[in-house]
C-alpha positions, 0 to 999 in steps of 0.5 A, a space after each residue: 536343163 528343163 526350159 519353162 515356157 509360161 507355166 509349162 516346160 518344153 517337155 510338158 508342151 512336147 508331151 501334150 502336142 504328141 498326144 494330138 498326132 494321128 487324132 481324127 476327132 480334132 474338129 468337125 468335117 467342113 462342108 463348103 458353105 455353098 457350091 462353087 460359082 462362076 462369080 467366085 472363080 471370076 472374082 479370083 482370077 480378076 484379082 490374080 490377073 489369070 486370063 486363061 480362058 478355061 477358066 473364064 471363056 465358055 466357048 473356049 472351055 467347051 472346045 478344050 479337053 475340059 469341055 466346059 469352065 474349070 476352076 484354077 486348081 490352086 484355088 482349092 483352099 478357097 472353098 474350105 474358108 467360111 468367109 464372113 459367116 454370119 455369127 449371132 455375136 456380131 449383133 449386140 444390144 446396148 442397155 438402152 436398146 440400141 443394136 450395134 453391128 460388129 464385123 469381126 475379122 475371119 477366125 476372131 470372135 466378138 462378145 456373145 459368140 458361143 462357138 462349139 469347142 473342138 479338140 483342135 481349140 485345145 492345141 491352139 489354147 495350149 500354145 497360146 497359153 504358153 506365150 505362142 500367140 501369133 499363127 501363120 501358115 508356112 507351107 502347103 502341099 496339094 495333090 489334085 485328082 481332077 479339075 473342079 467345075 462350077 457347081 461342085 460342092 466340096 467337103 473337107 475331112 476333119 483335120 488330122 495332125 501329122 507332125 509338130 516340131 519345135 520350138 524353133 527360132 524364126 525371123 517372126 519369133 520363136 514357135 512351134 510348127 504343126 502339120 495337118 492334112 485333109 482330104 477333099 470330096 465332092 458332092 458325090 463323095 469322090 476324092 477330088 484332092 488331098 491338101 496338107 498345111 504347115 503353120 507356126 504358132 510363135 512369140 512375136 519377136 517384139 511387142 508394140 511397146 518395144 518395136 525396133 527403131 529400124 522397122 520400116 514404116 508404111 511410108 519408108 517401105 514405099 519404093 520410088 515410082 519408076 519410069 516404065 518407058 515405052 511399055 506397051 499393053 501385053 498380048 492376050 494369053 496364049 490359046 495353044 498349049 506347049 507339047 511335051 516334046 517342045 520342053 527340055 530339061 533346064 528350060 527357063 520360063 519367062 519372068 512375071 513381075 507383079 506390083 505389090 500394091 495394098 489394093 492387090 494384097 487386100 483384094 486377093 485376100 478377099 477374093 480368096 475368102 481369107 478375112 484374117 486381119 493381118 491381111 487387111 488391117 494395118 494397125 493390127 499387123 503392126 502390133 505384131 511386128 510387121 510394117 504392113 499387111 501381107 499376102 496370104 499363102 492362097 494368093 501366093 499359091 494362086 500366082 504360082 499356078 497362073 505363072 506356069 500355065 501362062 507359059 504352058 497354055 490353057 490345056 496344061 494340067 496341073 497335078 500337084 503343087 508344094 509351097 513354102 513361104 519365106 519373107 512376107 510380100 508387103 505392099 510396095 515394090 515388086 514381087 518377081 517370079 521365075 521358073 525352071 523345068 527341073 524333071 521330065 518324064 514321059 507317061 507310060 501310055 505315051 499320050 502325055 508327059 509330066 513336068 515339074 517346074 521349080 518356081 521362085 518368087 522374090 521381092 526386095 528383101 528376099 525369097 517370098 515363095 519357093 514352090 514346085 508345080 507338077 503338070 502334064 502336057 499333051 505329046 
């Protein structure tokens, strides 16, 4: 039986999506708007509560294996986003001569914009026209060739579509998954990282006119404030680094509990240059069927990196990370991160050893984050 979606059958959508596989002309390469600045790094680590001194303390960083301030590896994707790049269409003039300024959310256009059309737009238009109107990022894979430094000016290759599958029924709604990859180079043309993302375009499970009554509102979601008892101020982060011989397979990492406030979710979205309205605009996101704004994947990835280096120490080197998102992190309640060493391998040179840490982050409705972080430790 042929299933139709909008005016296209699923077979026709499959045929169109297959034509995008392996294409290298889906869009232009992206150059970061400006070199990485210490201000950007500070704003990000402040929002994440990441106190690793190699990101913030020039004196400590100068004496470390890095020889100076470096950037959290998990911040890589931040520098591919345009932020609130000026657009002519945000300044409008009414017939009576009055000027109006409209600050549109990231990825959205206002009247008067005339963006250059690229092949990737056709992919999104195909799915949106078939009713798959809502996007969300679900997975990320990152391989870090070296640590970035303030002053690096990154370029991201044109995205390449690696695979697609669907339609698949999810908690968000029925949708298609698309996986794309990009190479990242610095100002000298050196390959510094490879990143891959999977996103879904889905039909929302319900519209704003048919929202189920049991959907929690922002008020119903608020958890009762718990007494903190005799809590004390946590000590400064460790300045020593674990040695490979100190770690055994199966070791569990100390848990990290993060209070999910609206300020956290909005501040981290802004610090990661992600202005998609689902991360800051409650009215807009409720029309899509969510009870409130929710955390973006860049923040979840950042917390995974912070969690591991809080435990391992400032000179642990993150080499790769995989991230899979489950249920959203909405405001209120706690986000609890736990971890366990699941692989351990000495390097052939005997100078260091490589670990793989399984990281899980949960909230009151389930598992939000499933990640594996690969890092090396000195012997």
